[in-house]
N, C-alpha and C positions, 0 to 999 in steps of 0.2 A: 504494499499500499504506499509506503514512504517513497519508494523508487518511482512508482507510477504518478503520484501526485506532485512530485518534485518540490518546488518552493512554495506550493500551495498546501503542503501537508500541515495539518493543525489549524488551518485557517477556519474561522467560524464567524457567525453573526451575532454573538452574545452581546456586543456593545453597540450594535446598529441603532442609530437614532440618539445615541448618547453623545454629549460633548464633554470634552476633557480639556482643561487648561493646566498645563504642566510647566512650572517654573523649575528648571533642573540645574541651573548654574547661577550663582550670584557671587561674582568676584568683587571683593571690597578692597580696593587698593590702599585704604587707610589702615588695614590689618595685614597680617602675613599672607603672601600668595604661596600656597603649598601644592604638593602633588595631589592632595585631595580635591582641589579645584577641577583638575583634569579627570579624576576618577568620577566625580559627580556628573560631569558632562557626559561621559560614556554611559554611565548607568541611566541617566535621565533620558538620553537619546534612544537607548535600547528599550526602556519602558514605553516611551511615546510610540515607537515602532510597533511594539506589542499591542498597545491599545488600537492603533490604526489597523493592524493585522486582524483584529477582532471586530472591526467595523465602526469603531468610534471616530468622530470628527475631533482631531487633536490640534490644539493650538500650543505651540512651543514658545516659551519665553525664556530669554537669557538677559540677565541684568548685569551691567558693568557700570560702576561708578568711576568714570574717567575724568573727574574734575581736574582742571589744569593746575590746581594748587597741590596735587598729590605728589609729595616729594618721592614716596617709595616707588610709584610708577615711573617717574623720571629716571631714578636709579636703575630700576628693572630695565628700562629701554636702553640705557647706556651699557649695561651688562650684556644685553643681547647683542647690541651693535658691536661691542668689543669682541 
């Protein structure tokens, strides 16, 4: 069954007609930027894809506080550039 259904295996309509708003990453440059920010993005994106696979209408939100006064983000940018 798995081979014959290929990428449709497991797909269902359990969430059809339901709307999901998923904020899965919130990077706050005023605090530490850590590996967990990336992990949260991967997990959130996978969860959103799963909801959509089950028929939900999914809206994904990603928040970044990129205020120009953020010293940490300027330092982070300089480190990446270097």
